[in-house]
C-alpha positions as CSV (number, residue, x, y, z in Angstrom):
1,M,0.0,0.0,0.0
2,A,1.3,3.4,-0.9
3,T,1.3,6.0,1.7
4,A,-0.3,9.2,0.6
5,A,1.3,12.5,1.7
6,A,-0.9,14.9,3.5
7,P,-2.1,17.6,1.2
8,G,-1.1,20.3,3.6
9,A,2.5,19.0,3.8
10,D,3.1,19.6,0.1
11,L,1.8,23.2,0.3
12,G,4.1,23.9,3.3
13,S,7.1,22.6,1.5
14,I,6.3,24.7,-1.6
15,E,5.7,27.8,0.5
16,A,9.0,27.3,2.3
17,L,10.9,26.9,-1.0
18,K,9.2,30.0,-2.3
19,R,10.3,31.9,0.8
20,V,13.9,30.6,0.4
21,K,13.9,31.6,-3.3
22,A,12.5,35.0,-2.5
23,T,15.1,35.6,0.2
24,E,17.8,34.4,-2.1
25,T,16.7,36.8,-4.9
26,D,16.4,39.6,-2.4
27,W,20.0,39.0,-1.2
28,E,21.3,38.7,-4.7
29,L,19.8,42.1,-5.5
30,K,21.3,43.6,-2.3
31,L,24.7,42.2,-3.2
32,R,24.5,43.4,-6.8
33,A,23.6,46.9,-5.5
34,A,26.4,46.8,-2.9
35,R,28.9,45.8,-5.6
36,G,27.7,48.6,-7.9
37,Q,28.0,51.1,-5.1
38,A,31.5,49.8,-4.3
39,E,32.5,50.1,-7.9
40,E,31.1,53.6,-8.2
41,A,33.0,54.6,-5.0
42,L,36.2,53.1,-6.3
43,Q,35.9,54.9,-9.6
44,R,35.1,58.2,-7.8
45,L,38.2,57.7,-5.5
46,R,40.4,56.9,-8.5
47,A,39.2,60.0,-10.3
48,D,39.8,62.1,-7.1
49,A,43.3,60.6,-6.8
50,D,44.1,61.3,-10.5
51,A,42.8,64.9,-10.0
52,A,44.9,65.3,-6.9
53,V,48.0,64.0,-8.6
54,K,47.5,66.3,-11.6
55,A,46.9,69.3,-9.3
56,A,50.1,68.4,-7.3
57,Q,52.0,68.1,-10.6
58,A,50.7,71.5,-11.8
59,A,51.6,73.1,-8.4
60,A,55.1,71.5,-8.5
61,D,55.6,72.7,-12.1
62,A,54.5,76.2,-11.2
63,D,56.8,76.2,-8.1
64,R,59.7,74.9,-10.2
65,A,59.1,77.6,-12.8
66,A,59.0,80.3,-10.2
67,K,62.2,79.1,-8.5
68,L,63.9,78.8,-11.8
69,E,62.9,82.3,-12.7
70,A,64.1,83.6,-9.3
71,A,67.4,81.7,-9.8
72,R,67.8,83.2,-13.3
73,A,67.2,86.7,-11.9
74,E,69.7,86.1,-9.1
75,A,72.3,84.8,-11.6
76,D,71.7,87.8,-13.9
77,R,72.2,90.2,-10.9
78,E,75.4,88.4,-9.9
79,A,76.6,88.4,-13.5
80,A,75.9,92.1,-13.8
81,G,77.8,92.8,-10.6
82,I,80.8,90.7,-11.8
83,V,80.7,92.6,-15.2
84,A,80.5,96.0,-13.4
85,E,83.4,95.0,-11.1
86,G,85.4,93.9,-14.1
87,Q,84.7,97.1,-15.9
88,K,85.8,99.1,-12.9
89,A,89.0,97.1,-12.6
90,A,89.7,97.5,-16.3
91,E,89.2,101.3,-16.1
92,A,91.4,101.4,-13.0
93,A,94.0,99.4,-14.8
94,A,93.8,101.7,-17.8
95,R,94.4,104.7,-15.5
96,G,97.3,102.8,-13.7
97,E,95.3,102.4,-10.5
98,G,95.1,98.6,-10.2
99,K,94.7,96.7,-7.0
100,R,98.2,95.2,-7.1
101,P,101.6,96.9,-7.1
102,A,102.3,95.1,-10.4
103,D,99.4,97.0,-11.9
104,K,101.3,100.3,-11.1
105,K,104.7,99.2,-12.2
106,D,105.0,101.4,-15.2
107,A,104.0,104.5,-13.3
108,I,106.4,103.6,-10.4
109,L,109.3,102.9,-12.8
110,A,108.6,106.2,-14.7
111,A,108.6,108.1,-11.4
112,V,111.8,106.4,-10.1
113,L,113.7,106.6,-13.4
114,A,112.6,110.1,-14.0
115,G,115.2,111.3,-11.5
116,F,118.0,109.5,-13.5
117,Q,117.1,110.9,-16.9
118,K,119.3,113.6,-18.3
119,D,117.6,116.9,-19.0
Protein backbone atom coordinates (compact mmCIF):
# COMPACT_ATOMS: atom_id res chain seq x y z
CA MET A 1 0.00 0.00 0.00
CA ALA A 2 1.25 3.41 -0.86
CA THR A 3 1.27 6.05 1.74
CA ALA A 4 -0.30 9.22 0.59
CA ALA A 5 1.26 12.47 1.67
CA ALA A 6 -0.90 14.85 3.48
CA PRO A 7 -2.13 17.61 1.18
CA GLY A 8 -1.07 20.34 3.62
CA ALA A 9 2.47 19.03 3.83
CA ASP A 10 3.14 19.62 0.13
CA LEU A 11 1.84 23.16 0.32
CA GLY A 12 4.07 23.92 3.32
CA SER A 13 7.14 22.64 1.51
CA ILE A 14 6.34 24.67 -1.61
CA GLU A 15 5.75 27.79 0.46
CA ALA A 16 9.04 27.25 2.29
CA LEU A 17 10.88 26.86 -1.03
CA LYS A 18 9.21 30.02 -2.34
CA ARG A 19 10.33 31.93 0.75
CA VAL A 20 13.87 30.61 0.40
CA LYS A 21 13.92 31.59 -3.29
CA ALA A 22 12.50 35.05 -2.50
CA THR A 23 15.10 35.58 0.23
CA GLU A 24 17.85 34.38 -2.10
CA THR A 25 16.67 36.76 -4.85
CA ASP A 26 16.44 39.61 -2.36
CA TRP A 27 20.02 39.03 -1.17
CA GLU A 28 21.31 38.75 -4.73
CA LEU A 29 19.77 42.14 -5.50
CA LYS A 30 21.29 43.60 -2.33
CA LEU A 31 24.71 42.15 -3.20
CA ARG A 32 24.50 43.44 -6.76
CA ALA A 33 23.57 46.90 -5.48
CA ALA A 34 26.39 46.84 -2.93
CA ARG A 35 28.89 45.78 -5.62
CA GLY A 36 27.65 48.59 -7.87
CA GLN A 37 28.03 51.13 -5.08
CA ALA A 38 31.49 49.85 -4.26
CA GLU A 39 32.52 50.08 -7.93
CA GLU A 40 31.14 53.62 -8.17
CA ALA A 41 32.96 54.61 -5.00
CA LEU A 42 36.18 53.08 -6.30
CA GLN A 43 35.87 54.92 -9.62
CA ARG A 44 35.14 58.17 -7.78
CA LEU A 45 38.18 57.67 -5.53
CA ARG A 46 40.38 56.90 -8.53
CA ALA A 47 39.15 60.03 -10.29
CA ASP A 48 39.79 62.08 -7.14
CA ALA A 49 43.27 60.60 -6.81
CA ASP A 50 44.05 61.34 -10.46
CA ALA A 51 42.81 64.91 -10.03
CA ALA A 52 44.91 65.32 -6.87
CA VAL A 53 48.02 64.01 -8.63
CA LYS A 54 47.45 66.34 -11.59
CA ALA A 55 46.92 69.29 -9.25
CA ALA A 56 50.09 68.42 -7.33
CA GLN A 57 52.04 68.13 -10.59
CA ALA A 58 50.72 71.49 -11.77
CA ALA A 59 51.63 73.09 -8.44
CA ALA A 60 55.10 71.53 -8.54
CA ASP A 61 55.61 72.72 -12.12
CA ALA A 62 54.51 76.25 -11.18
CA ASP A 63 56.79 76.22 -8.11
CA ARG A 64 59.69 74.91 -10.17
CA ALA A 65 59.13 77.59 -12.81
CA ALA A 66 58.99 80.32 -10.17
CA LYS A 67 62.17 79.10 -8.49
CA LEU A 68 63.91 78.79 -11.84
CA GLU A 69 62.92 82.34 -12.73
CA ALA A 70 64.15 83.58 -9.35
CA ALA A 71 67.45 81.71 -9.82
CA ARG A 72 67.85 83.22 -13.28
CA ALA A 73 67.19 86.70 -11.94
CA GLU A 74 69.74 86.15 -9.14
CA ALA A 75 72.28 84.82 -11.63
CA ASP A 76 71.67 87.83 -13.88
CA ARG A 77 72.18 90.22 -10.92
CA GLU A 78 75.35 88.40 -9.92
CA ALA A 79 76.64 88.40 -13.49
CA ALA A 80 75.88 92.12 -13.82
CA GLY A 81 77.80 92.75 -10.59
CA ILE A 82 80.77 90.74 -11.84
CA VAL A 83 80.74 92.58 -15.17
CA ALA A 84 80.53 95.95 -13.40
CA GLU A 85 83.40 95.00 -11.10
CA GLY A 86 85.43 93.86 -14.10
CA GLN A 87 84.74 97.12 -15.93
CA LYS A 88 85.82 99.13 -12.89
CA ALA A 89 88.98 97.06 -12.63
CA ALA A 90 89.66 97.52 -16.34
CA GLU A 91 89.17 101.29 -16.07
CA ALA A 92 91.41 101.40 -13.01
CA ALA A 93 94.04 99.37 -14.82
CA ALA A 94 93.83 101.70 -17.81
CA ARG A 95 94.45 104.65 -15.46
CA GLY A 96 97.26 102.77 -13.72
CA GLU A 97 95.30 102.38 -10.49
CA GLY A 98 95.09 98.63 -10.23
CA LYS A 99 94.72 96.73 -7.01
CA ARG A 100 98.17 95.18 -7.08
CA PRO A 101 101.60 96.91 -7.15
CA ALA A 102 102.35 95.11 -10.40
CA ASP A 103 99.45 97.04 -11.95
CA LYS A 104 101.27 100.31 -11.09
CA LYS A 105 104.74 99.20 -12.15
CA ASP A 106 104.96 101.41 -15.23
CA ALA A 107 103.97 104.52 -13.27
CA ILE A 108 106.38 103.63 -10.44
CA LEU A 109 109.27 102.92 -12.83
CA ALA A 110 108.63 106.16 -14.69
CA ALA A 111 108.62 108.10 -11.41
CA VAL A 112 111.78 106.41 -10.12
CA LEU A 113 113.67 106.57 -13.40
CA ALA A 114 112.62 110.15 -14.03
CA GLY A 115 115.23 111.28 -11.52
CA PHE A 116 118.02 109.54 -13.47
CA GLN A 117 117.14 110.90 -16.87
CA LYS A 118 119.27 113.63 -18.35
CA ASP A 119 117.64 116.88 -19.01
